[in-house]
C-alpha positions as CSV (number, residue, x, y, z in Angstrom):
1,M,-84.9,61.8,9.6
2,D,-83.3,62.0,13.0
3,A,-83.7,58.3,13.5
4,N,-82.1,57.6,10.2
5,R,-79.0,59.7,11.0
6,R,-78.6,57.9,14.3
7,S,-78.9,54.6,12.6
8,I,-76.2,55.5,10.1
9,K,-73.9,56.8,12.9
10,L,-74.5,53.7,14.9
11,S,-73.8,51.5,11.9
12,A,-70.6,53.4,11.1
13,A,-69.4,53.1,14.8
14,L,-70.1,49.4,14.9
15,T,-68.3,48.9,11.6
16,G,-65.3,50.8,12.9
17,L,-65.3,48.7,16.1
18,V,-65.4,45.4,14.1
19,V,-62.5,46.6,11.9
20,V,-60.4,47.5,15.0
21,L,-61.1,44.2,16.7
22,A,-60.4,42.2,13.6
23,A,-57.1,43.9,12.9
24,A,-53.9,41.8,12.9
25,P,-52.0,41.8,16.2
26,S,-49.3,44.4,16.5
27,P,-45.6,43.4,16.1
28,A,-45.1,43.8,19.9
29,Q,-47.6,40.9,20.5
30,D,-45.7,38.7,18.0
31,T,-42.5,38.8,20.1
32,G,-43.7,37.3,23.3
33,V,-40.2,35.8,24.1
34,L,-37.1,38.0,23.5
35,L,-33.6,36.8,23.9
36,V,-31.4,39.7,24.9
37,T,-27.7,39.7,24.3
38,E,-25.0,42.4,24.8
39,T,-25.8,43.9,21.4
40,E,-29.3,42.9,20.2
41,Q,-32.8,41.6,21.1
42,I,-33.8,38.4,19.2
43,P,-37.4,37.2,19.2
44,L,-37.7,33.4,19.8
45,K,-40.5,32.3,17.5
46,T,-39.6,28.6,17.2
47,Y,-40.7,26.2,19.9
48,A,-40.8,22.5,20.5
49,E,-42.9,20.0,22.5
50,F,-42.1,16.5,23.8
51,M,-44.0,13.7,22.0
52,R,-45.2,10.5,23.6
53,A,-42.1,8.7,22.6
54,G,-40.0,11.0,24.7
55,I,-38.4,12.9,21.9
56,L,-38.6,16.6,21.3
57,R,-40.3,17.8,18.1
58,I,-40.5,21.4,16.7
59,T,-44.1,22.3,16.6
60,S,-43.9,25.9,15.5
61,G,-41.1,27.4,13.3
62,A,-38.1,25.6,11.8
63,I,-34.5,24.7,12.7
64,K,-33.3,27.5,10.5
65,D,-35.1,30.0,12.7
66,I,-33.2,29.0,15.9
67,P,-30.7,31.8,16.7
68,T,-27.1,31.3,17.7
69,I,-25.7,33.9,20.1
70,D,-22.2,34.7,21.5
71,T,-23.2,36.4,24.7
72,F,-26.3,36.1,27.0
73,R,-27.8,38.8,29.1
74,L,-31.5,37.8,29.8
75,I,-34.7,36.5,28.3
76,R,-37.9,38.6,28.5
77,C,-41.2,36.7,28.4
78,S,-44.5,38.5,27.9
79,I,-47.0,35.8,26.9
80,T,-50.1,36.0,29.0
81,G,-50.7,32.7,30.9
82,W,-47.3,31.2,30.2
83,H,-44.7,31.0,33.0
84,P,-40.9,30.3,32.6
85,V,-39.8,27.4,34.9
86,A,-36.2,26.5,33.8
87,V,-33.6,26.4,31.1
88,L,-32.6,23.1,29.6
89,A,-29.3,22.3,28.0
90,A,-29.2,19.4,25.6
91,S,-27.7,18.2,22.3
92,E,-29.5,17.7,19.0
93,D,-29.9,14.1,20.1
94,L,-32.9,15.2,22.1
95,F,-34.8,15.5,18.8
96,K,-33.9,11.8,18.0
97,S,-33.7,9.9,21.3
98,E,-35.5,9.9,24.7
99,Y,-32.1,8.9,26.3
100,A,-30.3,12.1,25.2
101,E,-28.2,13.8,27.8
102,R,-29.7,17.0,29.3
103,R,-29.1,19.4,32.1
104,Q,-31.7,21.6,33.8
105,I,-30.4,25.0,34.7
106,P,-32.1,27.1,37.4
107,I,-33.4,30.6,36.6
108,A,-34.3,33.7,38.5
109,L,-37.5,35.7,37.6
110,R,-38.2,39.4,38.0
111,P,-41.5,40.9,37.0
112,V,-41.1,43.9,34.7
113,G,-44.8,44.6,33.9
114,V,-48.3,43.2,34.3
115,T,-47.6,40.1,32.2
116,A,-43.9,40.5,31.4
117,V,-41.1,38.8,33.3
118,S,-37.4,39.0,33.0
119,V,-35.5,35.7,33.2
120,R,-31.9,35.6,34.4
121,V,-29.8,32.5,33.9
122,A,-26.5,33.1,35.8
123,D,-24.9,30.0,34.3
124,L,-25.2,31.3,30.7
125,E,-23.6,34.6,31.6
126,Q,-20.2,32.9,32.3
127,P,-18.3,31.5,29.2
128,A,-16.6,28.9,31.4
129,R,-19.9,27.6,32.7
130,V,-21.3,27.5,29.2
131,A,-18.3,25.4,28.1
132,E,-18.9,23.1,31.1
133,L,-22.5,22.6,30.1
134,H,-21.5,21.8,26.5
135,R,-19.1,19.1,27.9
136,A,-21.9,17.8,30.2
137,I,-24.3,17.2,27.3
138,G,-21.6,15.5,25.2
139,R,-20.9,18.5,22.8
140,P,-17.6,20.0,24.1
141,E,-17.2,22.1,20.9
142,G,-20.8,23.5,21.3
143,G,-21.9,24.9,17.9
144,E,-24.9,23.8,15.9
145,E,-25.5,20.6,17.9
146,A,-25.7,22.1,21.4
147,Y,-29.1,23.7,22.4
148,F,-30.5,25.6,25.3
149,F,-34.2,25.7,25.7
150,L,-36.3,28.2,27.7
151,V,-39.1,26.1,29.3
152,L,-42.5,27.8,29.5
153,T,-45.6,26.2,31.0
154,S,-49.3,27.0,30.9
155,G,-51.7,24.5,32.5
156,G,-50.6,21.1,31.4
157,I,-48.8,22.3,28.3
158,T,-45.0,22.8,28.2
159,R,-43.1,24.6,25.4
160,Y,-39.4,24.6,24.8
161,Y,-38.0,27.7,23.0
162,P,-34.5,26.8,21.6
163,F,-31.4,28.8,21.1
164,R,-27.7,28.1,20.6
165,M,-24.7,29.6,22.2
166,S,-21.3,29.5,20.4
167,Q,-18.3,28.3,22.3
168,A,-16.0,31.0,23.5
169,A,-12.6,31.1,21.9
170,K,-9.9,29.7,24.1
């Protein structure tokens, strides 16, 4: 009788462990890349990768999921094994042509946890510099055709997380 009770308890404990391990990830794990503005935190879920032809293609998400922001404060990354290396400014031509104009913007990293890092992009904090970057990529008006991409790498794979910045009023 004692052996039967232990067997039932062990079976119940193993079933509970399987249920816990098979549960869906928590929402905090779904937001590995957060775009932080003056007023809100926006998860970046859409990312793109370069194809062999040299053009960028969205491989996860959709164009409609790319946020447009007015102000920029920082980006927080907490995807284990993925490291931010730069921010890229480009027009929508990058999705159509390998010859699209683009600019690489330096970043500063600060660890904020075991796997989380805070990314500061000083050029995006200044509206005048954002306008200058829009002109450099051939989109002086900014808007829906001007993109910024957070570049993350892991091993030999590189992902580009896009977002847009609206042009400051003159």
